[in-house]
Every structure is written in C-alpha cells, then in structure tokens.
C-alpha positions as CSV (number, residue, x, y, z in Angstrom):
1,M,99.5,-162.9,187.8
2,T,103.0,-161.9,189.0
3,A,105.2,-163.8,191.4
4,T,104.7,-161.3,194.1
5,Q,100.9,-161.3,194.2
6,P,100.4,-164.4,196.4
7,T,102.4,-162.8,199.2
8,R,100.0,-159.9,199.2
9,T,97.0,-162.1,200.2
10,R,98.8,-164.8,202.3
11,T,98.1,-163.1,205.6
12,P,94.7,-161.3,205.9
13,I,95.0,-157.7,207.1
14,V,92.9,-158.4,210.2
15,R,95.3,-161.0,211.3
16,V,98.3,-158.7,210.7
17,V,96.6,-155.9,212.6
18,G,95.8,-158.4,215.5
19,A,99.4,-159.6,215.6
20,S,100.7,-156.0,215.7
21,L,98.1,-154.9,218.3
22,V,98.8,-157.8,220.6
23,G,102.6,-157.3,220.4
24,T,102.5,-153.5,220.9
25,T,100.0,-154.0,223.8
26,V,102.5,-156.3,225.6
27,E,105.5,-154.0,224.9
28,W,103.7,-150.9,226.0
29,Y,102.3,-152.7,229.1
30,D,105.9,-153.5,230.0
31,F,107.1,-149.9,229.3
32,F,104.2,-148.1,231.0
33,L,104.2,-150.4,234.0
34,Y,107.7,-149.1,234.8
35,G,106.5,-145.5,234.4
36,V,103.5,-145.9,236.8
37,A,105.7,-147.8,239.3
38,A,108.3,-145.1,239.1
39,S,105.7,-142.5,240.0
40,V,104.3,-144.4,243.1
41,V,106.8,-146.9,244.5
42,F,110.3,-146.9,242.9
43,G,111.4,-143.7,244.6
44,D,111.0,-145.3,248.0
45,L,112.3,-148.7,247.1
46,F,115.3,-148.1,244.9
47,F,116.8,-144.9,246.1
48,P,118.2,-143.5,249.4
49,K,115.6,-142.1,251.7
50,G,115.2,-138.3,251.6
51,E,112.8,-135.6,250.6
52,E,109.9,-137.4,248.8
53,L,109.9,-135.4,245.5
54,T,113.7,-135.8,245.2
55,G,113.2,-139.6,245.4
56,T,110.6,-139.4,242.7
57,L,112.9,-137.2,240.5
58,L,115.6,-139.9,240.8
59,S,113.0,-142.5,239.9
60,F,111.9,-140.6,236.8
61,A,115.6,-140.2,235.8
62,T,115.8,-143.9,235.4
63,F,112.5,-143.7,233.5
64,A,114.2,-141.2,231.1
65,V,117.1,-143.6,230.6
66,G,114.9,-146.0,228.7
67,F,114.1,-143.2,226.2
68,F,117.8,-142.5,225.6
69,A,118.2,-146.2,224.6
70,R,115.3,-146.1,222.2
71,P,117.0,-144.3,219.3
72,I,119.9,-146.8,219.6
73,G,117.4,-149.6,219.4
74,G,115.7,-147.8,216.5
75,V,118.9,-147.6,214.5
76,V,119.9,-151.2,215.2
77,F,116.5,-152.7,214.6
78,G,115.9,-150.4,211.7
79,H,119.1,-151.5,210.0
80,F,118.3,-155.2,210.2
81,G,114.6,-154.6,209.6
82,D,115.4,-152.9,206.3
83,R,117.8,-155.7,205.4
84,L,116.1,-158.8,206.7
85,G,112.5,-157.9,207.1
86,R,110.0,-156.6,209.6
87,K,108.7,-159.9,211.2
88,Q,112.0,-161.3,212.6
89,L,112.9,-158.1,214.4
90,L,109.4,-157.8,215.9
91,V,109.7,-161.2,217.5
92,L,113.2,-160.3,218.9
93,S,112.0,-157.0,220.3
94,L,109.1,-158.6,222.1
95,L,111.4,-161.2,223.7
96,M,113.9,-158.6,224.9
97,M,111.2,-156.4,226.4
98,G,109.5,-159.3,228.2
99,L,112.7,-160.7,229.7
100,A,113.8,-157.3,231.0
101,T,110.4,-156.6,232.6
102,F,110.2,-160.0,234.2
103,A,113.7,-159.4,235.7
104,I,112.6,-156.1,237.2
105,G,110.0,-158.0,239.2
106,L,112.8,-160.0,240.8
107,L,115.1,-157.1,241.7
108,P,116.3,-156.6,245.3
109,T,115.6,-153.1,246.8
110,Y,118.0,-150.4,248.0
111,A,117.4,-151.6,251.6
112,Q,118.6,-155.1,250.6
113,V,121.7,-154.4,248.4
114,G,122.3,-150.7,248.5
115,A,123.5,-148.9,245.4
116,L,123.4,-152.1,243.3
117,A,119.6,-151.9,243.3
118,P,119.3,-148.6,241.2
119,I,122.2,-149.8,239.0
120,L,120.4,-153.0,238.1
121,L,117.1,-151.1,237.6
122,T,118.8,-148.7,235.2
123,V,120.4,-151.6,233.2
124,L,117.0,-153.3,232.8
125,R,115.4,-150.0,231.9
126,L,118.0,-149.6,229.1
127,I,117.1,-153.0,227.7
128,Q,113.4,-152.1,227.8
129,G,114.1,-148.8,225.9
130,F,116.4,-150.6,223.3
131,A,113.7,-153.2,222.6
132,L,110.9,-150.6,222.3
133,G,113.0,-148.6,220.0
134,G,112.8,-151.4,217.5
135,E,109.2,-152.4,218.2
136,W,107.2,-149.4,217.1
137,G,108.7,-149.0,213.6
138,G,108.2,-152.7,212.7
139,A,104.7,-152.9,214.1
140,V,103.3,-150.0,212.2
141,L,105.2,-150.8,209.0
142,I,104.0,-154.4,208.7
143,V,100.4,-153.1,208.9
144,S,100.9,-150.1,206.7
145,E,102.6,-152.2,204.0
146,H,100.0,-155.0,204.1
147,G,96.8,-152.9,204.1
148,D,94.6,-151.1,201.6
149,P,96.2,-147.7,200.8
150,A,92.7,-146.0,201.0
151,R,92.3,-147.2,204.6
152,R,96.0,-147.0,205.6
153,G,95.3,-144.4,208.4
154,F,92.7,-146.7,210.0
155,W,94.6,-150.0,209.8
156,A,97.9,-148.4,210.9
157,S,96.3,-146.8,213.9
158,W,95.5,-150.1,215.5
159,P,99.1,-150.8,216.6
160,Q,99.0,-147.3,218.1
161,A,96.0,-148.5,220.1
162,G,98.4,-150.9,221.8
163,A,99.6,-147.9,223.9
164,P,96.4,-147.3,225.7
165,A,95.7,-151.0,225.8
166,G,99.0,-151.6,227.5
167,Q,98.4,-148.6,229.8
168,L,94.9,-150.0,230.6
169,I,96.3,-153.3,231.6
170,A,99.2,-151.9,233.6
171,N,97.1,-149.4,235.5
172,G,94.3,-151.9,235.9
173,V,96.6,-154.5,237.5
174,L,98.3,-151.9,239.7
175,A,95.0,-150.3,240.7
176,G,93.5,-153.7,241.6
177,L,96.5,-154.6,243.7
178,A,96.4,-151.2,245.5
179,A,92.7,-151.6,246.2
180,F,92.9,-155.1,247.6
181,Q,96.3,-154.8,249.4
182,S,97.4,-152.7,252.3
183,E,99.9,-150.0,251.3
184,A,102.6,-151.8,253.2
185,A,102.0,-155.1,251.4
186,F,101.9,-153.3,248.0
187,D,105.1,-151.5,248.6
188,S,106.8,-154.7,250.0
189,W,105.9,-157.2,247.3
190,G,102.6,-156.5,245.6
191,W,104.2,-154.2,243.0
192,R,106.3,-157.1,241.7
193,I,103.3,-159.1,240.5
194,P,102.5,-157.0,237.4
195,F,106.2,-157.3,236.3
196,L,106.2,-161.1,236.7
197,L,102.9,-161.4,234.8
198,S,104.6,-160.0,231.7
199,A,106.0,-163.5,231.0
200,V,102.5,-164.7,230.2
201,L,101.6,-161.8,228.0
202,V,104.9,-162.2,226.0
203,L,104.1,-165.8,225.3
204,V,100.7,-164.8,223.9
205,G,102.3,-162.1,221.8
206,L,105.0,-164.4,220.4
207,W,102.4,-167.0,219.4
208,V,100.4,-164.5,217.5
209,R,103.3,-162.8,215.8
210,L,104.9,-166.0,214.6
211,R,101.7,-166.8,212.6
212,I,102.0,-163.8,210.2
213,E,103.9,-163.4,206.9
214,E,106.5,-160.8,206.0
215,S,105.3,-157.4,204.5
216,P,104.6,-157.8,200.7
217,V,105.9,-154.3,200.0
218,F,109.2,-155.1,201.7
219,Q,109.5,-158.4,199.8
220,E,109.1,-156.6,196.5
221,A,111.6,-153.9,197.5
222,Q,114.0,-156.7,198.6
223,A,113.7,-158.3,195.2
224,R,114.5,-155.0,193.4
225,A,117.4,-154.4,195.8
226,K,119.2,-157.5,194.4
227,E,119.3,-155.8,191.0
228,Q,120.1,-152.4,192.5
229,P,122.0,-152.7,195.8
230,A,122.0,-149.9,198.3
231,E,125.1,-147.7,198.3
232,K,124.7,-146.6,201.9
233,L,123.7,-148.2,205.2
234,P,120.0,-147.4,205.9
235,F,120.7,-145.0,208.8
236,F,123.1,-142.9,206.7
237,E,120.7,-142.9,203.8
238,V,118.0,-141.6,206.1
239,I,120.2,-138.8,207.5
240,T,121.4,-137.7,204.1
241,K,118.3,-138.2,201.9
242,Y,115.5,-137.5,204.4
243,P,116.7,-134.9,206.9
244,R,113.6,-132.8,206.6
245,E,111.3,-135.8,207.1
246,V,113.2,-136.8,210.3
247,L,112.9,-133.3,211.7
248,T,109.2,-133.2,210.7
249,A,108.6,-136.5,212.6
250,M,110.5,-135.2,215.6
251,G,108.6,-131.9,215.7
252,A,105.3,-133.6,215.3
253,R,106.0,-135.9,218.3
254,M,106.7,-133.1,220.8
255,A,103.1,-132.3,221.7
256,E,102.0,-135.9,221.3
257,N,104.7,-137.5,223.4
258,V,104.9,-134.8,226.2
259,S,101.1,-134.5,226.7
260,Y,100.7,-138.3,226.9
261,Y,103.1,-138.7,229.8
262,I,101.7,-135.6,231.6
263,F,98.2,-137.0,231.3
264,T,99.0,-140.6,232.3
265,I,102.2,-140.7,234.3
266,V,102.8,-137.3,235.9
267,I,99.2,-137.1,237.1
268,A,100.0,-139.9,239.6
269,T,102.9,-137.9,241.1
270,Y,100.9,-134.7,241.0
271,A,97.9,-136.2,242.8
272,K,100.0,-137.9,245.4
273,E,102.8,-135.4,246.2
274,H,101.1,-132.0,245.4
275,L,97.4,-132.7,246.2
276,G,97.9,-135.3,249.0
277,L,95.6,-137.9,247.4
278,G,96.0,-141.7,247.5
279,K,97.6,-143.9,244.8
280,S,94.3,-145.1,243.5
281,F,92.9,-141.6,242.6
282,A,95.1,-141.1,239.6
283,L,95.4,-144.8,238.7
284,N,91.7,-145.2,238.4
285,A,91.2,-141.9,236.5
286,V,93.8,-143.0,233.9
287,L,92.2,-146.5,233.8
288,I,88.9,-145.1,232.7
289,A,90.4,-142.6,230.3
290,A,92.6,-145.3,228.7
291,A,89.6,-147.3,227.7
292,V,88.1,-144.3,225.8
293,H,91.5,-143.6,224.3
294,F,91.7,-147.1,222.9
295,F,88.6,-146.6,220.8
296,A,89.4,-142.9,219.9
297,I,92.7,-143.7,218.2
298,P,91.3,-145.8,215.2
299,L,88.5,-143.3,214.8
300,W,90.9,-140.5,214.4
301,G,93.0,-142.7,212.1
302,S,89.9,-143.4,210.0
303,L,89.1,-139.7,209.8
304,S,92.7,-139.0,208.5
305,D,91.9,-141.3,205.5
306,R,89.0,-138.9,204.6
307,I,90.4,-135.4,205.3
308,G,94.1,-136.0,205.5
309,R,96.8,-136.6,208.1
310,R,97.6,-132.9,208.7
311,P,94.2,-131.5,209.7
312,V,93.5,-134.3,212.2
313,Y,97.0,-134.1,213.7
314,L,96.6,-130.3,214.1
315,I,93.3,-130.8,215.9
316,G,95.2,-132.8,218.5
317,A,98.2,-130.5,218.8
318,V,96.2,-127.3,219.2
319,G,93.8,-129.2,221.5
320,V,96.3,-130.5,224.0
321,G,98.0,-127.1,224.1
322,I,94.8,-125.5,225.3
323,W,93.4,-128.4,227.3
324,A,96.6,-128.6,229.5
325,F,95.4,-125.6,231.4
326,V,91.9,-127.0,231.9
327,F,93.4,-130.3,232.8
328,I,95.3,-128.8,235.8
329,A,92.2,-126.8,236.9
330,L,90.0,-129.9,236.9
331,V,92.6,-132.1,238.7
332,D,93.1,-129.4,241.3
333,T,89.5,-129.7,242.4
334,K,90.4,-133.1,243.9
335,N,87.1,-134.4,242.5
336,F,87.5,-137.8,241.0
337,A,84.8,-137.3,238.3
338,L,86.3,-134.0,237.1
339,A,89.9,-135.5,237.2
340,T,88.7,-138.4,235.1
341,L,87.1,-136.0,232.7
342,A,90.4,-134.1,232.5
343,V,92.4,-137.2,231.6
344,T,89.8,-138.5,229.2
345,V,89.5,-135.4,227.1
346,G,93.2,-135.0,227.2
347,L,93.7,-138.5,225.8
348,V,91.0,-138.1,223.2
349,L,92.8,-135.0,221.9
350,H,96.1,-136.9,222.1
351,G,94.5,-139.6,219.9
352,A,94.0,-137.1,217.2
353,M,97.8,-137.0,216.9
354,Y,98.5,-140.6,217.7
355,G,95.8,-142.1,215.4
356,P,97.2,-140.8,212.0
357,Q,100.8,-140.7,213.2
358,A,101.7,-144.2,212.1
359,A,100.5,-143.7,208.5
360,F,101.9,-140.2,208.4
361,F,105.4,-141.2,209.4
362,T,105.3,-144.3,207.2
363,E,104.5,-142.1,204.2
364,L,107.5,-139.9,204.8
365,F,110.2,-142.5,203.8
366,G,111.0,-144.8,201.0
367,T,110.6,-148.6,201.4
368,R,114.3,-149.4,201.3
369,V,115.0,-147.3,204.5
370,R,111.5,-147.0,205.9
371,Y,112.1,-149.0,209.1
372,S,115.2,-147.0,209.8
373,G,113.5,-143.7,208.9
374,V,110.4,-144.0,211.0
375,S,112.4,-145.5,213.9
376,V,115.0,-142.7,213.9
377,G,112.4,-139.9,213.6
378,Y,110.1,-141.3,216.2
379,Q,112.7,-142.4,218.7
380,L,115.0,-139.4,218.6
381,A,112.0,-137.3,219.6
382,S,111.3,-139.6,222.5
383,I,114.5,-138.4,224.2
384,I,113.6,-134.7,224.3
385,A,109.9,-135.2,224.5
386,G,108.5,-138.2,226.5
387,G,111.8,-139.2,228.1
388,L,112.3,-135.9,229.8
389,A,108.6,-135.0,230.2
390,P,108.1,-136.5,233.7
391,F,111.4,-135.3,234.9
392,I,110.8,-131.7,233.6
393,A,107.2,-131.7,234.9
394,V,108.2,-132.7,238.4
395,A,111.1,-130.3,238.4
396,L,108.7,-127.5,237.4
397,L,106.2,-128.5,240.1
398,K,109.0,-128.5,242.7
399,A,110.3,-125.0,241.5
400,Y,107.0,-123.2,241.1
401,D,104.6,-125.3,243.4
402,S,101.9,-125.0,240.7
403,G,100.6,-127.3,238.1
404,Y,100.1,-124.4,235.6
405,A,103.9,-124.4,235.1
406,I,103.4,-127.9,233.6
407,A,100.6,-126.6,231.4
408,V,102.8,-123.9,230.0
409,Y,105.4,-126.6,229.2
410,V,102.7,-128.7,227.3
411,A,101.5,-125.6,225.4
412,A,105.1,-124.8,224.3
413,C,105.5,-128.3,222.9
414,A,102.2,-127.9,221.1
415,V,103.5,-124.9,219.3
416,I,106.5,-126.9,218.0
417,S,104.3,-129.6,216.7
418,V,101.9,-127.2,214.9
419,V,104.9,-125.6,213.1
420,A,106.4,-129.0,212.2
421,V,103.1,-130.4,210.8
422,T,102.0,-127.3,208.9
423,S,105.4,-126.9,207.3
424,Y,105.2,-130.3,205.5
425,S,102.8,-131.3,202.7
426,E,99.9,-133.7,203.0
427,T,101.0,-137.4,202.6
428,R,97.7,-139.2,202.6
429,R,97.8,-140.2,198.8
430,R,101.4,-141.3,198.7
431,D,102.0,-144.8,197.1
432,L,104.3,-146.8,199.4
433,T,105.4,-149.2,196.6
434,T,106.9,-146.4,194.5
435,L,108.9,-144.6,197.2
C-alpha cells in the first residue's frame, strides 16, 4: 500500500459530490437571482426612467459585467487552486459570492441615491462574477479527481446540476413572492428577500464543504511537483501548452451558454415586454423546466460514460440550434403549457451539453494546470457567450421586433459549438493521473 492510497478513500465520492452540488447550487442561486431580477425589476429600480426596453438593456449590461469578471476570477482562483489545492479556494469563492449577494439585497435604489445606485450594483456584480469564475473549475475538478474514471461523466455532472437547482430556488422564491405580493410591494421591497436569504444558504454550503478532503489526484501531483517544480505560472503554461484545448472549450460553450440564458433569462423579458404577459408567466415556466433539467443533466453525463463525450454534446448543440425556432413559436402562442414545453425541451437539450461538459473539460488539461485550464477555457467563453447573450437578444428584439431574430442567434452559436466539438478527439478514456 502506497502513502497516497489512504487519501483516495478518506472522503466517499457521494459526500464529495454532495459538497460540490450544495456549493454550486448556492453560487448559481446567487448568480441567477441577479439575472432574473435584472429582467423584471432592476431596470426600473436602478436606472433613470425612460423607455422600458432601454432600462432593461441597461440592467442586462450590469448582468454582463459579472461575466467579464469571471475570467479574472478563473485565472486568480486557478493559479492558487493549482498551487494550494481545490478545497480552500472553493470555500473562499462561496464566501465572496454570498456576501456580495446579501449586500445587493441592502442596496438603495436610483430614486434614493441617484447614480450611486447603479455604481454599487455594478461593483457587487463584479464581485459575484469574480467569485463564480473560481467556483466552477474547483467544484468539477474535486469531483472528477475523486471519482471512478469509468463513471467520471456521471459523477462530474452533479456539480453541473447545481445550475438548475440554483435556478429552481431563485425562480421559485421570486415566483412565490410575485404570487403572494402586489406588484407594488414586490417592486418596493419584496425583491430584496431572496438576496438576503442567500446568507442562510451560504452557511449551509460552507458547513458541507469544510467536511471534505482535498483531491487525491491533486495531492499526488503536488508531491511530484516538489521533485520537478513548474517552470511557468499555471496560466502561462495553459496558454502556451494547451491553446487548442482552451479554444475547444470556448467553442463548445457557445451553444450551451447562449441557449441557457435565452431559455431561462431572456424569456422573462420577452414575455413581459414583447408579449405583454405578467412576471409570473415566464418565472413559473422556467421553474417547472428547471426541475426536469436537474434530473436530465446526470442522465446525459451517465450516457457520455457509455458512448463518449462528443456524441452526447453534439446531440445538445444541434438540438438547441433547431429547437430555438420552435421555442419562439411556442412562446408566441402565449399559452402557458406550450411555453413550459418550449423551455423544458430546450433545457433537456441544453443538458446534453452541460452534463458531459465537466468531465470533457477536465480531460483536456494536465493535473498541474487543470484548475487554471478549465477555468480559463470555461470563463473566457462566458464573456462572449452567456455574458452578452441577454444583451444581444434584447437588442435584436428591439431592432427586429421578432423573436426569430433571437432564434437565428442561437442557431449561429450552435454551428460554432458543433465545429469545436467535432474538431477535437474523444476524451472519455483519458487517465487524469498521467496527464
């Protein structure tokens, strides 16, 4: 028995998965809560009064700011995560996100302090983005590096399920408040409640995360590094040694990231501003779809263990590119059941990309720079994909007065993802310990 073997069994994989899932759920709850609030209330509360879609565009501009901070967070957290370990950085990212979200719930509005309101909102959004930039890489790596290689796609998909879980909680709380409060009360103070509740969720996440051990693959790599120190900083080694892998990850994310924000965030603005429907219409549709999405993600991850990451990912990329047009047609009916079907199928197809994505990206990089690699590839794409998606979609809606312009945008991103995934070899059988 070697000295490193006990660390492999110290923390059971189910507990590691649970810790990652709880933490990512909290972080995505915080991040998506902002996105939903930006689509329904922030435009009126934090920006000068004017034409309604213009206020929403300004609100989504602050939403995009968080995405610009994510690559910086990915580089910083990736550097220390590759040097110090995954666990410590995961705890820090959770604390940063929680404190920023709680502070948003305390912010004064534009009517109270003028231009200071959007400035403070933007600063806190930057902190959110910075924290999330370091969260994703650590959460998926600590699971991927603990689990059985034969089921890596399944186990690593569970932290991914934190996204719909966070979306589910965020939309659920907002939908509940919108249903039981008058619109005036919700716009006045009710929207603050979900942000303040973040403090409770963060405490739960911290308690769970502090009970797991460091990744055994990282510990072994760290021991080897003492004998053979790295010549470059992790970020520069990623850029010089893995440029193709970074570009593959970025391209693969285009359809996944853009479609997700269209199906879950932009739909709220589309239903409210373009179709004249109430806040609860889109919120409730996304609420139901997110529950299905949560279970679809690990199923797709498991399938990727059987047939490969590429085939499953391509099902999702091609699927959302086609479904985007059906999605608009169904939502345009203003029928709640059909709109819910539109979002649900869209998110199930999205899950075909998001499920195997964690294992796929983990398998692209060597252990010594893996935290930096997955963070850089994942988060750089978030700027041009998810960060700009709501802004571009609303601008297209304003310019063309048709949801089908948004569908064309999603389809174009799907083409980019198909090219990126098909141009790289299958990674399912790669051994993380030898990279």
